N, CA, C and O atoms as CSV, one atom per row, in Angstrom:
chain,resi,resn,atom,element,x,y,z
A,1,MET,N,N,34.569,-11.634,19.413
A,1,MET,CA,C,33.438,-10.783,19.761
A,1,MET,C,C,32.597,-11.499,20.814
A,1,MET,O,O,32.259,-12.672,20.655
A,2,SER,N,N,32.266,-10.794,21.877
A,2,SER,CA,C,31.511,-11.410,22.967
A,2,SER,C,C,30.034,-11.558,22.595
A,2,SER,O,O,29.546,-10.948,21.644
A,3,ILE,N,N,29.361,-12.367,23.358
A,3,ILE,CA,C,27.936,-12.597,23.114
A,3,ILE,C,C,27.153,-11.302,23.316
A,3,ILE,O,O,26.210,-11.013,22.579
A,4,GLU,N,N,27.552,-10.532,24.318
A,4,GLU,CA,C,26.857,-9.264,24.588
A,4,GLU,C,C,26.958,-8.311,23.401
A,4,GLU,O,O,25.979,-7.662,23.032
A,5,ALA,N,N,28.135,-8.231,22.811
A,5,ALA,CA,C,28.327,-7.358,21.646
A,5,ALA,C,C,27.521,-7.868,20.453
A,5,ALA,O,O,26.943,-7.082,19.703
A,6,LYS,N,N,27.487,-9.193,20.286
A,6,LYS,CA,C,26.703,-9.772,19.190
A,6,LYS,C,C,25.217,-9.469,19.368
A,6,LYS,O,O,24.527,-9.144,18.402
A,7,LEU,N,N,24.728,-9.576,20.597
A,7,LEU,CA,C,23.315,-9.294,20.868
A,7,LEU,C,C,22.988,-7.820,20.640
A,7,LEU,O,O,21.921,-7.496,20.119
A,8,LYS,N,N,23.893,-6.933,21.024
A,8,LYS,CA,C,23.680,-5.503,20.780
A,8,LYS,C,C,23.641,-5.207,19.288
A,8,LYS,O,O,22.808,-4.426,18.826
A,9,ALA,N,N,24.549,-5.835,18.531
A,9,ALA,CA,C,24.560,-5.640,17.077
A,9,ALA,C,C,23.275,-6.188,16.452
A,9,ALA,O,O,22.708,-5.577,15.546
A,10,LEU,N,N,22.829,-7.332,16.938
A,10,LEU,CA,C,21.588,-7.922,16.439
A,10,LEU,C,C,20.397,-7.018,16.737
A,10,LEU,O,O,19.519,-6.831,15.895
A,11,LYS,N,N,20.380,-6.463,17.941
A,11,LYS,CA,C,19.289,-5.556,18.317
A,11,LYS,C,C,19.269,-4.327,17.419
A,11,LYS,O,O,18.202,-3.888,16.991
A,12,ALA,N,N,20.432,-3.775,17.132
A,12,ALA,CA,C,20.510,-2.603,16.246
A,12,ALA,C,C,20.031,-2.956,14.842
A,12,ALA,O,O,19.309,-2.184,14.212
A,13,ASN,N,N,20.438,-4.125,14.359
A,13,ASN,CA,C,19.995,-4.555,13.032
A,13,ASN,C,C,18.482,-4.766,12.989
A,13,ASN,O,O,17.825,-4.391,12.018
A,14,LEU,N,N,17.939,-5.362,14.035
A,14,LEU,CA,C,16.498,-5.592,14.086
A,14,LEU,C,C,15.726,-4.277,14.148
A,14,LEU,O,O,14.663,-4.150,13.540
A,15,LYS,N,N,16.253,-3.308,14.875
A,15,LYS,CA,C,15.592,-1.999,14.948
A,15,LYS,C,C,15.553,-1.323,13.584
A,15,LYS,O,O,14.520,-0.791,13.178
A,16,SER,N,N,16.676,-1.346,12.883
A,16,SER,CA,C,16.703,-0.704,11.567
A,16,SER,C,C,15.808,-1.453,10.579
A,16,SER,O,O,15.133,-0.828,9.761
A,17,TRP,N,N,15.798,-2.780,10.647
A,17,TRP,CA,C,14.930,-3.573,9.774
A,17,TRP,C,C,13.460,-3.256,10.053
A,17,TRP,O,O,12.666,-3.079,9.130
A,18,SER,N,N,13.117,-3.189,11.323
A,18,SER,CA,C,11.737,-2.899,11.705
A,18,SER,C,C,11.320,-1.501,11.252
A,18,SER,O,O,10.202,-1.306,10.776
A,19,LYS,N,N,12.213,-0.540,11.400
A,19,LYS,CA,C,11.922,0.833,10.973
A,19,LYS,C,C,11.710,0.888,9.466
A,19,LYS,O,O,10.767,1.522,8.990
A,20,ASN,N,N,12.583,0.227,8.717
A,20,ASN,CA,C,12.442,0.194,7.258
A,20,ASN,C,C,11.146,-0.493,6.839
A,20,ASN,O,O,10.477,-0.049,5.906
A,21,LEU,N,N,10.797,-1.562,7.521
A,21,LEU,CA,C,9.569,-2.285,7.204
A,21,LEU,C,C,8.338,-1.418,7.466
A,21,LEU,O,O,7.399,-1.406,6.671
A,22,ARG,N,N,8.350,-0.686,8.598
A,22,ARG,CA,C,7.227,0.212,8.901
A,22,ARG,C,C,7.107,1.319,7.866
A,22,ARG,O,O,6.001,1.655,7.442
A,23,GLN,N,N,8.248,1.892,7.451
A,23,GLN,CA,C,8.224,2.943,6.432
A,23,GLN,C,C,7.694,2.410,5.110
A,23,GLN,O,O,6.913,3.082,4.435
A,24,LYS,N,N,8.111,1.214,4.739
A,24,LYS,CA,C,7.638,0.611,3.498
A,24,LYS,C,C,6.135,0.349,3.575
A,24,LYS,O,O,5.418,0.557,2.596
A,25,THR,N,N,5.663,-0.099,4.719
A,25,THR,CA,C,4.238,-0.363,4.895
A,25,THR,C,C,3.435,0.918,4.770
A,25,THR,O,O,2.378,0.929,4.140
A,26,VAL,N,N,3.924,1.993,5.361
A,26,VAL,CA,C,3.230,3.279,5.275
A,26,VAL,C,C,3.203,3.771,3.830
A,26,VAL,O,O,2.184,4.279,3.362
A,27,GLN,N,N,4.307,3.622,3.136
A,27,GLN,CA,C,4.368,4.046,1.728
A,27,GLN,C,C,3.428,3.208,0.868
A,27,GLN,O,O,2.716,3.742,0.018
A,28,ASP,N,N,3.427,1.891,1.091
A,28,ASP,CA,C,2.532,1.015,0.328
A,28,ASP,C,C,1.075,1.363,0.594
A,28,ASP,O,O,0.254,1.384,-0.323
A,29,SER,N,N,0.764,1.633,1.847
A,29,SER,CA,C,-0.605,1.986,2.210
A,29,SER,C,C,-1.031,3.285,1.539
A,29,SER,O,O,-2.154,3.393,1.046
A,30,ALA,N,N,-0.142,4.265,1.520
A,30,ALA,CA,C,-0.462,5.546,0.874
A,30,ALA,C,C,-0.653,5.367,-0.629
A,30,ALA,O,O,-1.556,5.957,-1.221
A,31,LEU,N,N,0.205,4.546,-1.243
A,31,LEU,CA,C,0.086,4.293,-2.678
A,31,LEU,C,C,-1.222,3.578,-3.008
A,31,LEU,O,O,-1.902,3.938,-3.969
A,32,LEU,N,N,-1.572,2.574,-2.218
A,32,LEU,CA,C,-2.828,1.856,-2.448
A,32,LEU,C,C,-4.030,2.772,-2.276
A,32,LEU,O,O,-4.984,2.708,-3.051
A,33,THR,N,N,-3.981,3.622,-1.262
A,33,THR,CA,C,-5.074,4.559,-1.024
A,33,THR,C,C,-5.219,5.521,-2.201
A,33,THR,O,O,-6.331,5.818,-2.638
A,34,LYS,N,N,-4.092,6.003,-2.707
A,34,LYS,CA,C,-4.123,6.922,-3.849
A,34,LYS,C,C,-4.714,6.233,-5.079
A,34,LYS,O,O,-5.538,6.822,-5.778
A,35,GLN,N,N,-4.306,5.005,-5.346
A,35,GLN,CA,C,-4.838,4.266,-6.490
A,35,GLN,C,C,-6.337,4.011,-6.345
A,35,GLN,O,O,-7.087,4.103,-7.316
A,36,LEU,N,N,-6.765,3.690,-5.120
A,36,LEU,CA,C,-8.198,3.482,-4.885
A,36,LEU,C,C,-8.993,4.764,-5.115
A,36,LEU,O,O,-10.088,4.730,-5.675
A,37,GLU,N,N,-8.437,5.892,-4.681
A,37,GLU,CA,C,-9.118,7.173,-4.885
A,37,GLU,C,C,-9.244,7.489,-6.370
A,37,GLU,O,O,-10.273,7.997,-6.816
A,38,GLU,N,N,-8.192,7.187,-7.139
A,38,GLU,CA,C,-8.250,7.420,-8.582
A,38,GLU,C,C,-9.327,6.559,-9.239
A,38,GLU,O,O,-10.064,7.028,-10.106
A,39,LEU,N,N,-9.410,5.306,-8.822
A,39,LEU,CA,C,-10.444,4.431,-9.378
A,39,LEU,C,C,-11.847,4.883,-8.957
A,39,LEU,O,O,-12.800,4.767,-9.727
A,40,ASP,N,N,-11.961,5.395,-7.742
A,40,ASP,CA,C,-13.261,5.904,-7.286
A,40,ASP,C,C,-13.687,7.124,-8.100
A,40,ASP,O,O,-14.865,7.285,-8.418
A,41,LEU,N,N,-12.717,7.983,-8.436
A,41,LEU,CA,C,-13.043,9.138,-9.282
A,41,LEU,C,C,-13.507,8.690,-10.667
A,41,LEU,O,O,-14.443,9.260,-11.226
A,42,LYS,N,N,-12.848,7.662,-11.220
A,42,LYS,CA,C,-13.276,7.109,-12.499
A,42,LYS,C,C,-14.703,6.565,-12.404
A,42,LYS,O,O,-15.507,6.730,-13.321
A,43,ALA,N,N,-14.998,5.915,-11.280
A,43,ALA,CA,C,-16.318,5.318,-11.101
A,43,ALA,C,C,-17.395,6.392,-10.985
A,43,ALA,O,O,-18.530,6.177,-11.411
A,44,GLU,N,N,-17.052,7.546,-10.412
A,44,GLU,CA,C,-18.026,8.629,-10.304
A,44,GLU,C,C,-18.355,9.217,-11.671
A,44,GLU,O,O,-19.480,9.657,-11.909
A,45,ILE,N,N,-17.381,9.224,-12.557
A,45,ILE,CA,C,-17.592,9.770,-13.898
A,45,ILE,C,C,-18.453,8.829,-14.734
A,45,ILE,O,O,-19.355,9.273,-15.444
A,46,GLY,N,N,-18.180,7.552,-14.650
A,46,GLY,CA,C,-18.934,6.590,-15.436
A,46,GLY,C,C,-18.770,5.189,-14.881
A,46,GLY,O,O,-18.218,4.996,-13.798
A,47,VAL,N,N,-19.248,4.228,-15.624
A,47,VAL,CA,C,-19.168,2.829,-15.202
A,47,VAL,C,C,-17.738,2.330,-15.393
A,47,VAL,O,O,-17.104,2.584,-16.417
A,48,LEU,N,N,-17.249,1.617,-14.384
A,48,LEU,CA,C,-15.902,1.059,-14.454
A,48,LEU,C,C,-15.900,-0.191,-15.324
A,48,LEU,O,O,-16.819,-1.004,-15.232
A,49,PRO,N,N,-14.895,-0.356,-16.158
A,49,PRO,CA,C,-14.751,-1.626,-16.876
A,49,PRO,C,C,-14.465,-2.755,-15.877
A,49,PRO,O,O,-14.044,-2.501,-14.749
A,50,GLU,N,N,-14.691,-3.967,-16.292
A,50,GLU,CA,C,-14.503,-5.103,-15.391
A,50,GLU,C,C,-13.064,-5.210,-14.901
A,50,GLU,O,O,-12.832,-5.582,-13.751
A,51,SER,N,N,-12.104,-4.894,-15.748
A,51,SER,CA,C,-10.694,-4.971,-15.341
A,51,SER,C,C,-10.392,-3.973,-14.224
A,51,SER,O,O,-9.687,-4.307,-13.272
A,52,ASP,N,N,-10.917,-2.755,-14.330
A,52,ASP,CA,C,-10.722,-1.756,-13.271
A,52,ASP,C,C,-11.453,-2.159,-11.995
A,52,ASP,O,O,-10.968,-1.924,-10.888
A,53,PHE,N,N,-12.627,-2.768,-12.161
A,53,PHE,CA,C,-13.385,-3.224,-10.987
A,53,PHE,C,C,-12.605,-4.303,-10.241
A,53,PHE,O,O,-12.517,-4.278,-9.013
A,54,ASN,N,N,-12.034,-5.257,-10.996
A,54,ASN,CA,C,-11.228,-6.315,-10.374
A,54,ASN,C,C,-9.969,-5.733,-9.730
A,54,ASN,O,O,-9.557,-6.168,-8.654
A,55,LEU,N,N,-9.364,-4.749,-10.393
A,55,LEU,CA,C,-8.188,-4.082,-9.826
A,55,LEU,C,C,-8.534,-3.401,-8.510
A,55,LEU,O,O,-7.772,-3.474,-7.546
A,56,ARG,N,N,-9.689,-2.736,-8.473
A,56,ARG,CA,C,-10.124,-2.062,-7.249
A,56,ARG,C,C,-10.342,-3.070,-6.119
A,56,ARG,O,O,-9.980,-2.811,-4.972
A,57,CYS,N,N,-10.934,-4.213,-6.449
A,57,CYS,CA,C,-11.144,-5.258,-5.436
A,57,CYS,C,C,-9.806,-5.762,-4.889
A,57,CYS,O,O,-9.653,-5.934,-3.680
A,58,ASN,N,N,-8.854,-5.995,-5.767
A,58,ASN,CA,C,-7.538,-6.470,-5.330
A,58,ASN,C,C,-6.811,-5.427,-4.486
A,58,ASN,O,O,-6.179,-5.762,-3.485
A,59,LEU,N,N,-6.903,-4.164,-4.893
A,59,LEU,CA,C,-6.270,-3.096,-4.114
A,59,LEU,C,C,-6.904,-2.984,-2.728
A,59,LEU,O,O,-6.204,-2.779,-1.737
A,60,SER,N,N,-8.209,-3.117,-2.661
A,60,SER,CA,C,-8.897,-3.048,-1.370
A,60,SER,C,C,-8.465,-4.189,-0.462
A,60,SER,O,O,-8.257,-3.993,0.735
A,61,LYS,N,N,-8.330,-5.385,-1.036
A,61,LYS,CA,C,-7.889,-6.540,-0.238
A,61,LYS,C,C,-6.476,-6.325,0.291
A,61,LYS,O,O,-6.197,-6.602,1.457
A,62,ARG,N,N,-5.590,-5.833,-0.562
A,62,ARG,CA,C,-4.210,-5.597,-0.129
A,62,ARG,C,C,-4.141,-4.529,0.954
A,62,ARG,O,O,-3.377,-4.659,1.911
A,63,LEU,N,N,-4.935,-3.475,0.807
A,63,LEU,CA,C,-4.957,-2.419,1.824
A,63,LEU,C,C,-5.496,-2.963,3.143
A,63,LEU,O,O,-4.979,-2.633,4.210
A,64,LEU,N,N,-6.520,-3.782,3.074
A,64,LEU,CA,C,-7.078,-4.389,4.286
A,64,LEU,C,C,-6.058,-5.300,4.960
A,64,LEU,O,O,-5.959,-5.318,6.187
A,65,GLU,N,N,-5.302,-6.055,4.170
A,65,GLU,CA,C,-4.254,-6.910,4.734
A,65,GLU,C,C,-3.184,-6.088,5.452
A,65,GLU,O,O,-2.737,-6.452,6.540
A,66,LEU,N,N,-2.781,-4.984,4.838
A,66,LEU,CA,C,-1.779,-4.115,5.477
A,66,LEU,C,C,-2.305,-3.546,6.793
A,66,LEU,O,O,-1.589,-3.509,7.794
A,67,GLU,N,N,-3.551,-3.107,6.780
A,67,GLU,CA,C,-4.138,-2.551,8.005
A,67,GLU,C,C,-4.277,-3.617,9.078
A,67,GLU,O,O,-4.057,-3.341,10.258
A,68,THR,N,N,-4.643,-4.837,8.682
A,68,THR,CA,C,-4.768,-5.930,9.639
A,68,THR,C,C,-3.420,-6.256,10.270
A,68,THR,O,O,-3.333,-6.451,11.482
A,69,LYS,N,N,-2.365,-6.315,9.455
A,69,LYS,CA,C,-1.030,-6.572,9.999
A,69,LYS,C,C,-0.593,-5.466,10.953
A,69,LYS,O,O,0.033,-5.737,11.978
A,70,ASN,N,N,-0.922,-4.222,10.618
A,70,ASN,CA,C,-0.575,-3.099,11.481
A,70,ASN,C,C,-1.303,-3.205,12.819
A,70,ASN,O,O,-0.715,-2.966,13.874
A,71,ILE,N,N,-2.581,-3.562,12.771
A,71,ILE,CA,C,-3.361,-3.707,13.997
A,71,ILE,C,C,-2.806,-4.843,14.853
A,71,ILE,O,O,-2.700,-4.705,16.072
A,72,GLN,N,N,-2.455,-5.955,14.229
A,72,GLN,CA,C,-1.882,-7.075,14.972
A,72,GLN,C,C,-0.555,-6.681,15.620
A,72,GLN,O,O,-0.270,-7.080,16.749
A,73,ASP,N,N,0.244,-5.910,14.915
A,73,ASP,CA,C,1.520,-5.450,15.463
A,73,ASP,C,C,1.291,-4.556,16.680
A,73,ASP,O,O,1.970,-4.690,17.698
A,74,LEU,N,N,0.326,-3.641,16.561
A,74,LEU,CA,C,0.023,-2.758,17.691
A,74,LEU,C,C,-0.512,-3.535,18.887
A,74,LEU,O,O,-0.179,-3.224,20.030
A,75,GLN,N,N,-1.341,-4.545,18.628
A,75,GLN,CA,C,-1.854,-5.364,19.723
A,75,GLN,C,C,-0.724,-6.095,20.435
A,75,GLN,O,O,-0.689,-6.147,21.664
A,76,GLN,N,N,0.195,-6.656,19.666
A,76,GLN,CA,C,1.316,-7.372,20.257
A,76,GLN,C,C,2.188,-6.431,21.083
A,76,GLN,O,O,2.622,-6.787,22.178
A,77,LYS,N,N,2.445,-5.227,20.560
A,77,LYS,CA,C,3.240,-4.258,21.308
A,77,LYS,C,C,2.556,-3.863,22.613
A,77,LYS,O,O,3.209,-3.736,23.649
A,78,SER,N,N,1.241,-3.671,22.559
A,78,SER,CA,C,0.531,-3.282,23.780
A,78,SER,C,C,0.550,-4.409,24.805
A,78,SER,O,O,0.668,-4.150,26.002
A,79,ARG,N,N,0.436,-5.657,24.352
A,79,ARG,CA,C,0.502,-6.792,25.281
A,79,ARG,C,C,1.875,-6.883,25.936
A,79,ARG,O,O,1.986,-7.132,27.137
A,80,CYS,N,N,2.918,-6.678,25.140
A,80,CYS,CA,C,4.277,-6.713,25.691
A,80,CYS,C,C,4.473,-5.592,26.706
A,80,CYS,O,O,5.045,-5.800,27.776
A,81,ARG,N,N,3.993,-4.406,26.357
A,81,ARG,CA,C,4.124,-3.262,27.252
A,81,ARG,C,C,3.357,-3.518,28.555
A,81,ARG,O,O,3.841,-3.191,29.639
A,82,TRP,N,N,2.165,-4.101,28.443
A,82,TRP,CA,C,1.365,-4.365,29.624
A,82,TRP,C,C,2.022,-5.442,30.471
A,82,TRP,O,O,2.012,-5.357,31.699
A,83,ALA,N,N,2.600,-6.465,29.822
A,83,ALA,CA,C,3.261,-7.536,30.564
A,83,ALA,C,C,4.475,-7.009,31.321
A,83,ALA,O,O,4.760,-7.462,32.429
A,84,LEU,N,N,5.192,-6.052,30.726
A,84,LEU,CA,C,6.370,-5.502,31.391
A,84,LEU,C,C,6.009,-4.503,32.486
A,84,LEU,O,O,6.571,-4.540,33.581
A,85,ASN,N,N,5.068,-3.613,32.185
A,85,ASN,CA,C,4.782,-2.506,33.093
A,85,ASN,C,C,3.516,-2.687,33.914
A,85,ASN,O,O,3.321,-1.994,34.912
A,86,GLY,N,N,2.660,-3.604,33.509
A,86,GLY,CA,C,1.376,-3.734,34.181
A,86,GLY,C,C,0.488,-2.571,33.790
A,86,GLY,O,O,0.781,-1.848,32.838
A,87,ASP,N,N,-0.578,-2.395,34.513
A,87,ASP,CA,C,-1.427,-1.245,34.237
A,87,ASP,C,C,-1.352,-0.279,35.413
A,87,ASP,O,O,-0.590,-0.497,36.354
A,88,GLU,N,N,-2.135,0.776,35.358
A,88,GLU,CA,C,-2.047,1.823,36.384
A,88,GLU,C,C,-2.470,1.325,37.761
A,88,GLU,O,O,-2.006,1.849,38.773
A,89,ASN,N,N,-3.331,0.337,37.815
A,89,ASN,CA,C,-3.867,-0.120,39.096
A,89,ASN,C,C,-3.101,-1.290,39.701
A,89,ASN,O,O,-3.411,-1.703,40.818
A,90,THR,N,N,-2.136,-1.821,39.017
A,90,THR,CA,C,-1.435,-3.008,39.497
A,90,THR,C,C,-0.816,-2.773,40.867
A,90,THR,O,O,-0.986,-3.596,41.767
A,91,ALA,N,N,-0.110,-1.679,41.040
A,91,ALA,CA,C,0.561,-1.422,42.321
A,91,ALA,C,C,-0.458,-1.312,43.448
A,91,ALA,O,O,-0.224,-1.823,44.543
A,92,PHE,N,N,-1.579,-0.655,43.196
A,92,PHE,CA,C,-2.603,-0.507,44.221
A,92,PHE,C,C,-3.160,-1.863,44.643
A,92,PHE,O,O,-3.246,-2.161,45.834
A,93,PHE,N,N,-3.540,-2.689,43.657
A,93,PHE,CA,C,-4.145,-3.978,43.980
A,93,PHE,C,C,-3.152,-4.938,44.622
A,93,PHE,O,O,-3.527,-5.716,45.499
A,94,MET,N,N,-1.906,-4.896,44.202
A,94,MET,CA,C,-0.895,-5.741,44.831
A,94,MET,C,C,-0.675,-5.311,46.280
A,94,MET,O,O,-0.516,-6.149,47.167
A,95,GLY,N,N,-0.669,-4.012,46.509
A,95,GLY,CA,C,-0.520,-3.524,47.881
A,95,GLY,C,C,-1.700,-3.936,48.748
A,95,GLY,O,O,-1.519,-4.339,49.897
A,96,ALA,N,N,-2.915,-3.836,48.198
A,96,ALA,CA,C,-4.106,-4.242,48.951
A,96,ALA,C,C,-4.063,-5.736,49.237
A,96,ALA,O,O,-4.417,-6.159,50.338
A,97,ARG,N,N,-3.641,-6.538,48.278
A,97,ARG,CA,C,-3.561,-7.989,48.470
A,97,ARG,C,C,-2.531,-8.328,49.540
A,97,ARG,O,O,-2.786,-9.165,50.406
A,98,ASN,N,N,-1.387,-7.690,49.484
A,98,ASN,CA,C,-0.341,-7.960,50.472
A,98,ASN,C,C,-0.780,-7.522,51.864
A,98,ASN,O,O,-0.482,-8.195,52.851
A,99,PHE,N,N,-1.482,-6.399,51.947
A,99,PHE,CA,C,-1.984,-5.937,53.244
A,99,PHE,C,C,-2.957,-6.958,53.830
A,99,PHE,O,O,-2.905,-7.273,55.018
A,100,THR,N,N,-3.849,-7.470,52.971
A,100,THR,CA,C,-4.830,-8.457,53.436
A,100,THR,C,C,-4.135,-9.733,53.885
A,100,THR,O,O,-4.526,-10.322,54.892
A,101,ARG,N,N,-3.125,-10.165,53.168
A,101,ARG,CA,C,-2.375,-11.369,53.557
A,101,ARG,C,C,-1.708,-11.180,54.909
A,101,ARG,O,O,-1.770,-12.050,55.777
A,102,LYS,N,N,-1.064,-10.016,55.073
A,102,LYS,CA,C,-0.375,-9.760,56.338
A,102,LYS,C,C,-1.375,-9.715,57.483
A,102,LYS,O,O,-1.103,-10.232,58.566
A,103,LYS,N,N,-2.520,-9.108,57.254
A,103,LYS,CA,C,-3.551,-8.970,58.277
A,103,LYS,C,C,-4.106,-10.338,58.675
A,103,LYS,O,O,-4.379,-10.579,59.851
A,104,CYS,N,N,-4.274,-11.234,57.699
A,104,CYS,CA,C,-4.814,-12.568,57.968
A,104,CYS,C,C,-3.846,-13.420,58.776
A,104,CYS,O,O,-4.280,-14.222,59.603
A,105,TYR,N,N,-2.573,-13.267,58.560
A,105,TYR,CA,C,-1.589,-14.128,59.231
A,105,TYR,C,C,-1.137,-13.584,60.574
A,105,TYR,O,O,-0.350,-14.231,61.266
A,106,MET,N,N,-1.611,-12.422,60.954
A,106,MET,CA,C,-1.197,-11.853,62.241
A,106,MET,C,C,-2.092,-12.318,63.333
A,106,MET,O,O,-1.900,-11.943,64.490
């Protein structure tokens, strides 16, 4: 098997792993949100026992961690996209810079 074929297989495996991980994260986030809503409804009815209060704190921390990881992933993707494609003004500014360079050396 050539290196190119191995890299293509690795890329396919990484894509499926990443997709599964994102789906699991979304499911975990939905489950945590649902559990938090249930505890909030209990709290509206009456005072929460200490065990439920601690459970709510732990669920909130886990949900915050998931959201933080998601935000970090999106930031990394946007940086990669920007590094590859630049922004909308890159071509304009590069053209202006090159024009100025050519004008100075003439």
